[in-house]
N, C-alpha and C positions, 0 to 999 in steps of 0.2 A: 605418322601422330596423329591421332584424332584433332579437330577442330573444338575449343573451347566453347561451349555455350554462354554467352555472356547474360540471359535472360534469368538464372539463379542468383544469380551476382548481384544483379539489379533489385532484385524482389529482396534479398537478405538485407540488401542498404536499405531498403525503404522502409523496413520493418525493424531495423537497429533503432532503439531511442536518441534522440537526440541530446546531446547533454545542457541542462540550462544552466546558463549562466550565473554565477556568484549572482547570490544578492547585493546591493548598493550598502556600504557602511557609512554615517556621516563622523567628522571631524572638524575641529575648530577652522572652517574655511574652506571646505569644500566636500567631496566623498568621495570617497575609494570603491572601486569592484575589482574583485579578484586581489592581483598586485598593483594595479593600475589607480593611481592617485590623482585627481583633477582637483583644478581651485587652485586657494592661495599655493599652494603645492603641486607641483607635477614631477611624478618620478617612477620611475618601475620598481616595483619591490618583489622579492623573490616569491610569493606568495599572500593571501589573506592573512591580515597579521590576528595575534587575539586579543589585540586594542592598538589603539590608533589616538593619539592626541597631539595637538600642537601646540605653542605660545606665539611669540611675535613674531620669532625668526629660526624655529627650528621645529622641525616633524619628528616624533617617535613611534616606531613600532616597534612592540614586542611581540616575541615568539618564545616557546619553550630555549629557556639557556642562551637566548639572544636578545640584546636591544639594537633595532637599528638607529641610527641618529643622523637626518637630512638637515644640512645647512650649508648656507650657502654653495648651494648644486651642488657638494661632498656627500657621499654616504659614508658611514665608518659604522662599525660591528664592534659593541662593546659585549663581554660574557655576562651572563647573570647566574648565579649560583643556585637555579630553580625554575620553577614554571612561574610565570605573573600571573596574579589574582587580580591585580589592578593597577591602571596607568593612571597618572595625571601628570602633567607639563605646566601646571599653573597653579601654586606661586612660582614655585619652583619643582624640577621631576622629581619624582616619588614613585615606584614600583613596588606592589607588593607582591612578597614571596612567602606567605603564610604564616611563618614564624618570626619574619624578620620585614625591613624596609629597606629595597636597595635606593642611595641618594649618590650623588655625583661626591657627596662627603665620606662615603662609606656607607657602611650596613648598621641599621639601626635596630635591637633587636625588640621592636615590639610585634606581636599578633593581631596585626591592623586587618580589619577586614576592607577599610577605605583610611585615607590619608592625605591629609592637605599640609606641606610644609611654607611655612613664612618665614619671617624674619624675629617672630616671638617664640619659635621652635615648631614642633610636630603634632600638629593635631591629628588624632586618630581615633576611629569607633572600632570596639572591639566587644568580645562578650558581654563587659558588665557596662559600657554605657562609654560618653564620650569623654576621651584623655586629653591632656597636655602634656607629653613625654611621658611621666612617670606619676602622674597626677589626675585624679581620677576626678573629672569637672559635672557629670550630669550623669547619672544610672537612668538607664532605658536602653530600648530597642531601637539600636540606630543603623542604619547599612552605609551611608554615605555621609560624609562631610566636604564643606565647600567653604573658601577663604574668600571672603569680599574686602572691599578697605576698611579697616578698624572692625569687621566684623566675622564670626566664625557660625556657620551653620552646620548645624546636623541632623539627619532626617533618617527617620524609620516609619513608624507607626503615630508619630508626633514629629514636628520641626521645632528644634531647638536653637534661641540665639542667643550666642556667647560674645561680648559680657553680659549685655542688657540681662540674659536670665531669664526670658519672657519664653512662652511655649505655645503650641499652636497644633490643635489636632489634625490630622490628615486623612482624608475620607478613603483613601485607599495607599497599602505600604508603598515607599517608594522603591525605584525600580533603576533609576540612573539619578544624577544631579550634576550639576555646572553649574556656575558661574559665569554672568555676564554683565552687560553695562546696566540693563534692567535690575539685577540683582540676582536672585538664586533662581535657579530655571529646574526645573524637577518633572520626570515622569512617572506619571502614576496610572491612572487608568488610560490619563491624556496625559499631554505636555500642559503645565502650568510655571507661571509666574508666582512664587512662593515670599512671602513678605511678614513683617508680624502685624498687618492690619487683615492679613487672610490670603484666599489662593484668588487666582485671577487665571480661569483657563484661556490658553493659548491656540492650541491645536491637536487636531487627530492625529496621532503618528506612533507608531512600532519604536520608534529610536529617533534620538536628536543629537543635535553639537550647537554650542552656541559661540561665536566670535566677534565681539564688541556688541552692535545693536542685532545682529543678525541669527536668526535660528534656522537650522539645516535639519530638515525634516526629511524622514523615510516612512515606508516606500512613496516614489514619485518623484524624489530628487526635490523636494521644493526649497524655498527660501522663505523668510519672513522675518517683517522688523520688528523685533518684540517692543519698539515703541508705539506700535498699535494700539498695544495693549497694556501700554505700561500703567504704572499707579497715578492719579492725580497729583 
């Protein structure tokens, strides 16, 4: 039997491309890389979720036809009737599914691009504008909606503050928005605080999440207190 020459194998190994690690994604309280969640929650997920969000005591990870719920050290799987389009954990859980919105109380028949479930009902943005369930509150091209204490902010090419009725033009279309201790935080060309008085630039970032006063920014897995740039 001939002897196997290890040199070609070594050369092949050296030429083989190295698999790049998956990019880090922020969530309210930390970062996830691949399926490894670090920060406020520490858990190994089966893979990179489509969406990841968290409230005070629960982490939610959305996958096609599946929602994973991590609470008090236990991981639970809930079936979804479709592929998630968005996920919000606060004020209450909502998962967008295109023609409906999944909630813990059942499936609501609204074609939402984004939504926020409050004690006053489901605020959502769709093709015509901002709605409160079946009622159109404001016509406009909105992509995001966040609920603050006593206020809802819809964001797209402008920011609309309900119930005040005030609007604010945005210099760039909104890519993402969340509610934090300092108010509405939005990713446009960079991360801003968005208030009725105007915009306050926060940081350069490709993605962000906010929990209480802390902003979690990528790339670089950075954190920043929003109170450093809060409104006077």
